[in-house]
OpenMM code with the backbone's topology and positions (N, CA, C; nanometers):
from openmm import Vec3, app, unit

residues = "MET THR ILE GLU ILE HIS GLN PRO GLU LEU GLU ALA ILE ILE ARG GLN ARG MET ASP SER GLY ARG PHE GLU SER PRO VAL ASP VAL ILE ALA GLU ALA LEU ARG LEU SER GLU PRO GLU SER THR SER PRO HIS GLU PRO ALA LYS SER LEU LYS GLU ALA PHE ALA ARG ALA ARG GLY LEU GLY GLU GLY VAL ASP PHE SER ARG ASN ARG SER THR GLY ARG PRO VAL ASP LEU".split()
positions = [
    Vec3(6.1330, 5.6226, 7.9037),
    Vec3(5.9898, 5.6413, 7.9121),
    Vec3(5.9591, 5.7894, 7.8933),
    Vec3(5.8581, 5.8179, 7.8167),
    Vec3(5.8140, 5.9551, 7.7958),
    Vec3(5.6723, 5.9694, 7.8514),
    Vec3(5.6517, 6.0734, 7.9285),
    Vec3(5.5194, 6.1010, 7.9839),
    Vec3(5.4753, 6.2366, 7.9323),
    Vec3(5.3571, 6.2414, 7.8743),
    Vec3(5.3014, 6.3679, 7.8263),
    Vec3(5.1848, 6.4071, 7.9156),
    Vec3(5.1818, 6.5327, 7.9514),
    Vec3(5.0725, 6.5843, 8.0343),
    Vec3(4.9890, 6.6758, 7.9468),
    Vec3(4.8619, 6.6399, 7.9336),
    Vec3(4.7725, 6.7159, 7.8470),
    Vec3(4.6688, 6.7950, 7.9263),
    Vec3(4.6869, 6.8031, 8.0569),
    Vec3(4.5949, 6.8789, 8.1413),
    Vec3(4.6687, 7.0003, 8.1961),
    Vec3(4.6283, 7.1193, 8.1547),
    Vec3(4.6990, 7.2406, 8.1977),
    Vec3(4.7049, 7.2568, 8.3493),
    Vec3(4.6001, 7.2123, 8.4198),
    Vec3(4.5997, 7.2282, 8.5652),
    Vec3(4.7073, 7.1411, 8.6312),
    Vec3(4.7331, 7.0227, 8.5769),
    Vec3(4.8404, 6.9387, 8.6307),
    Vec3(4.9775, 6.9980, 8.5999),
    Vec3(4.9915, 7.0510, 8.4806),
    Vec3(5.1173, 7.1150, 8.4443),
    Vec3(5.1428, 7.2357, 8.5352),
    Vec3(5.0379, 7.3104, 8.5664),
    Vec3(5.0521, 7.4269, 8.6542),
    Vec3(5.0952, 7.3845, 8.7945),
    Vec3(5.0411, 7.2747, 8.8447),
    Vec3(5.0796, 7.2259, 8.9773),
    Vec3(5.2264, 7.1859, 8.9783),
    Vec3(5.2687, 7.1166, 8.8753),
    Vec3(5.4101, 7.0755, 8.8675),
    Vec3(5.5000, 7.1981, 8.8613),
    Vec3(5.4605, 7.2982, 8.7829),
    Vec3(5.5410, 7.4219, 8.7753),
    Vec3(5.5465, 7.4932, 8.9106),
    Vec3(5.4340, 7.4965, 8.9832),
    Vec3(5.4318, 7.5591, 9.1160),
    Vec3(5.5281, 7.4892, 9.2104),
    Vec3(5.5273, 7.3561, 9.2072),
    Vec3(5.6173, 7.2800, 9.2950),
    Vec3(5.7629, 7.3081, 9.2584),
    Vec3(5.7918, 7.3171, 9.1301),
    Vec3(5.9284, 7.3465, 9.0883),
    Vec3(5.9672, 7.4892, 9.1260),
    Vec3(5.8737, 7.5835, 9.1128),
    Vec3(5.9015, 7.7230, 9.1480),
    Vec3(5.9279, 7.7398, 9.2974),
    Vec3(5.8767, 7.6469, 9.3782),
    Vec3(5.8983, 7.6552, 9.5230),
    Vec3(6.0452, 7.6324, 9.5587),
    Vec3(6.1210, 7.5727, 9.4656),
    Vec3(6.2616, 7.5475, 9.4903),
    Vec3(6.2892, 7.4103, 9.5500),
    Vec3(6.1861, 7.3370, 9.5866),
    Vec3(6.2053, 7.2044, 9.6454),
    Vec3(6.2402, 7.0999, 9.5404),
    Vec3(6.1971, 7.1224, 9.4174),
    Vec3(6.2160, 7.0238, 9.3129),
    Vec3(6.2941, 7.0855, 9.1978),
    Vec3(6.3814, 7.0066, 9.1389),
    Vec3(6.4626, 7.0556, 9.0282),
    Vec3(6.4039, 7.0226, 8.8924),
    Vec3(6.3164, 6.9213, 8.8884),
    Vec3(6.2618, 6.8788, 8.7598),
    Vec3(6.1224, 6.8196, 8.7795),
    Vec3(6.0459, 6.8090, 8.6706),
    Vec3(5.9154, 6.7438, 8.6804),
    Vec3(5.9272, 6.5992, 8.7301),
    Vec3(6.0362, 6.5332, 8.6974),
    Vec3(6.0568, 6.3956, 8.7437),
    Vec3(6.0621, 6.3915, 8.8959),
    Vec3(6.1281, 6.4906, 8.9578),
    Vec3(6.1353, 6.4964, 9.1039),
    Vec3(5.9962, 6.5126, 9.1644),
    Vec3(5.9138, 6.5972, 9.1032),
    Vec3(5.7775, 6.6205, 9.1526),
    Vec3(5.6969, 6.4910, 9.1455),
    Vec3(5.7042, 6.4236, 9.0333),
    Vec3(5.6282, 6.2995, 9.0146),
    Vec3(5.6794, 6.1902, 9.1085),
    Vec3(5.8109, 6.1808, 9.1254),
    Vec3(5.8686, 6.0795, 9.2144),
    Vec3(5.8212, 6.1016, 9.3581),
    Vec3(5.8178, 6.2272, 9.4022),
    Vec3(5.7708, 6.2576, 9.5381),
    Vec3(5.6228, 6.2239, 9.5526),
    Vec3(5.5438, 6.2551, 9.4520),
    Vec3(5.4008, 6.2227, 9.4567),
    Vec3(5.3803, 6.0718, 9.4667),
    Vec3(5.4570, 5.9968, 9.3916),
    Vec3(5.4464, 5.8509, 9.3973),
    Vec3(5.4915, 5.7972, 9.5327),
    Vec3(5.5982, 5.8555, 9.5857),
    Vec3(5.6473, 5.8122, 9.7166),
    Vec3(5.5414, 5.8365, 9.8236),
    Vec3(5.4771, 5.9537, 9.8185),
    Vec3(5.3753, 5.9874, 9.9180),
    Vec3(5.2486, 5.9050, 9.9022),
    Vec3(5.2257, 5.8502, 9.7844),
    Vec3(5.1043, 5.7727, 9.7628),
    Vec3(5.1195, 5.6268, 9.8034),
    Vec3(5.2399, 5.5868, 9.8455),
    Vec3(5.2612, 5.4491, 9.8898),
    Vec3(5.1836, 5.4252, 10.0184),
    Vec3(5.1360, 5.3024, 10.0392),
    Vec3(5.0651, 5.2716, 10.1636),
    Vec3(5.1543, 5.2988, 10.2840),
    Vec3(5.0908, 5.3360, 10.3938),
    Vec3(5.1649, 5.3625, 10.5173),
    Vec3(5.2423, 5.2381, 10.5589),
    Vec3(5.3572, 5.2592, 10.6183),
    Vec3(5.4346, 5.1460, 10.6689),
    Vec3(5.3629, 5.0883, 10.7910),
    Vec3(5.4098, 4.9758, 10.8388),
    Vec3(5.3442, 4.9106, 10.9519),
    Vec3(5.3716, 4.9824, 11.0831),
    Vec3(5.4741, 5.0669, 11.0890),
    Vec3(5.5019, 5.1391, 11.2131),
    Vec3(5.4047, 5.2561, 11.2268),
    Vec3(5.3430, 5.2705, 11.3444),
    Vec3(5.2459, 5.3788, 11.3618),
    Vec3(5.3160, 5.5148, 11.3648),
    Vec3(5.2486, 5.6138, 11.3099),
    Vec3(5.3019, 5.7502, 11.3103),
    Vec3(5.2300, 5.8301, 11.4179),
    Vec3(5.3052, 5.9113, 11.4877),
    Vec3(5.2450, 5.9974, 11.5877),
    Vec3(5.1689, 6.1077, 11.5161),
    Vec3(5.0452, 6.1358, 11.5584),
    Vec3(4.9691, 6.2402, 11.4905),
    Vec3(5.0340, 6.3776, 11.5090),
    Vec3(5.0130, 6.4629, 11.4125),
    Vec3(5.0672, 6.5990, 11.4202),
    Vec3(5.0013, 6.6725, 11.5361),
    Vec3(5.0789, 6.7572, 11.6030),
    Vec3(5.0269, 6.8311, 11.7180),
    Vec3(4.9650, 6.9642, 11.6782),
    Vec3(4.9889, 7.0067, 11.5563),
    Vec3(4.9332, 7.1336, 11.5094),
    Vec3(4.9220, 7.1293, 11.3572),
    Vec3(4.8464, 7.2242, 11.3038),
    Vec3(4.8368, 7.2342, 11.1583),
    Vec3(4.9727, 7.2653, 11.0979),
    Vec3(5.0497, 7.3490, 11.1668),
    Vec3(5.1817, 7.3848, 11.1168),
    Vec3(5.2695, 7.2594, 11.1040),
    Vec3(5.2643, 7.1735, 11.2044),
    Vec3(5.3423, 7.0498, 11.1994),
    Vec3(5.2913, 6.9574, 11.0886),
    Vec3(5.1599, 6.9516, 11.0725),
    Vec3(5.1022, 6.8670, 10.9674),
    Vec3(5.1485, 6.9140, 10.8299),
    Vec3(5.1460, 7.0463, 10.8086),
    Vec3(5.1909, 7.0987, 10.6799),
    Vec3(5.3408, 7.0788, 10.6621),
    Vec3(5.4170, 7.0912, 10.7699),
    Vec3(5.5612, 7.0698, 10.7604),
    Vec3(5.5898, 6.9259, 10.7195),
    Vec3(5.5118, 6.8333, 10.7730),
    Vec3(5.5295, 6.6926, 10.7355),
    Vec3(5.4920, 6.6709, 10.5894),
    Vec3(5.3968, 6.7460, 10.5390),
    Vec3(5.3543, 6.7302, 10.4005),
    Vec3(5.4582, 6.7850, 10.3032),
    Vec3(5.5596, 6.8495, 10.3540),
    Vec3(5.6750, 6.8960, 10.2771),
    Vec3(5.6365, 6.9768, 10.1540),
    Vec3(5.6208, 7.1050, 10.1761),
    Vec3(5.5972, 7.1923, 10.0622),
    Vec3(5.4536, 7.2360, 10.0473),
    Vec3(5.3624, 7.1632, 10.1053),
    Vec3(5.2224, 7.2015, 10.0891),
    Vec3(5.1887, 7.3254, 10.1698),
    Vec3(5.2622, 7.3516, 10.2737),
    Vec3(5.2327, 7.4669, 10.3572),
    Vec3(5.3202, 7.5878, 10.3297),
    Vec3(5.4026, 7.5829, 10.2251),
    Vec3(5.4907, 7.6955, 10.1967),
    Vec3(5.4089, 7.8190, 10.1632),
    Vec3(5.4466, 7.9292, 10.2214),
    Vec3(5.3780, 8.0545, 10.1933),
    Vec3(5.2515, 8.0741, 10.2753),
    Vec3(5.2196, 7.9811, 10.3642),
    Vec3(5.1014, 7.9937, 10.4472),
    Vec3(5.1437, 8.0518, 10.5809),
    Vec3(5.0741, 8.1549, 10.6251),
    Vec3(5.1055, 8.2193, 10.7519),
    Vec3(5.0216, 8.1550, 10.8614),
    Vec3(5.0867, 8.0864, 10.9566),
    Vec3(5.0149, 8.0192, 11.0639),
    Vec3(5.0126, 8.1015, 11.1922),
    Vec3(5.0585, 8.2248, 11.1859),
    Vec3(5.0576, 8.3063, 11.3066),
    Vec3(4.9141, 8.3418, 11.3433),
    Vec3(4.8926, 8.3594, 11.4698),
    Vec3(4.7587, 8.3877, 11.5207),
    Vec3(4.7241, 8.5342, 11.4975),
    Vec3(4.6035, 8.5588, 11.4525),
    Vec3(4.5555, 8.6943, 11.4352),
    Vec3(4.5091, 8.7447, 11.5710),
    Vec3(4.5791, 8.8386, 11.6248),
    Vec3(4.5501, 8.8893, 11.7603),
    Vec3(4.4478, 9.0027, 11.7572),
    Vec3(4.3790, 9.0187, 11.6485),
    Vec3(4.2792, 9.1236, 11.6369),
    Vec3(4.1722, 9.1073, 11.7422),
    Vec3(4.1334, 9.2184, 11.8033),
    Vec3(4.0282, 9.2116, 11.9057),
    Vec3(3.8908, 9.2271, 11.8423),
    Vec3(3.8873, 9.2358, 11.7138),
    Vec3(3.7592, 9.2503, 11.6470),
    Vec3(3.7243, 9.3950, 11.6277),
    Vec3(3.6050, 9.4196, 11.5870),
    Vec3(3.5649, 9.5582, 11.5607),
    Vec3(3.5213, 9.6244, 11.6911),
    Vec3(3.5344, 9.7570, 11.6988),
    Vec3(3.4955, 9.8284, 11.8198),
    Vec3(3.3444, 9.8226, 11.8403),
    Vec3(3.3084, 9.8161, 11.9650),
    Vec3(3.1664, 9.8116, 11.9993),
    Vec3(3.1333, 9.9387, 12.0757),
    Vec3(3.0410, 10.0165, 12.0236),
    Vec3(2.9979, 10.1381, 12.0928),
    Vec3(2.8803, 10.1037, 12.1834),
    Vec3(2.8983, 10.1288, 12.3120),
    Vec3(2.7907, 10.0993, 12.4082),
    Vec3(2.7189, 10.2246, 12.4492),
] * unit.nanometer
topology = app.Topology()
chain = topology.addChain("A")
for resn in residues:
    res = topology.addResidue(resn, chain)
    for name in ("N", "CA", "C"):
        topology.addAtom(name, app.Element.getBySymbol(name[0]), res)
């Protein structure tokens, strides 16, 4: 089977996924997308406890995202 992609934005997404190192080929990217699009199984899934966990479950969607808390106290206030 041959699949041609004529949308540059889809090709760019596939290249990004491959550049992440998680996928070795476009076939791997497409296979993972198809696997994730399958209906949920009958066993209930425990909801994610944080955004970081949710992104970790999404496998690759959260790569390069910094989830650390910004401890900035804001701008100084002159009274």
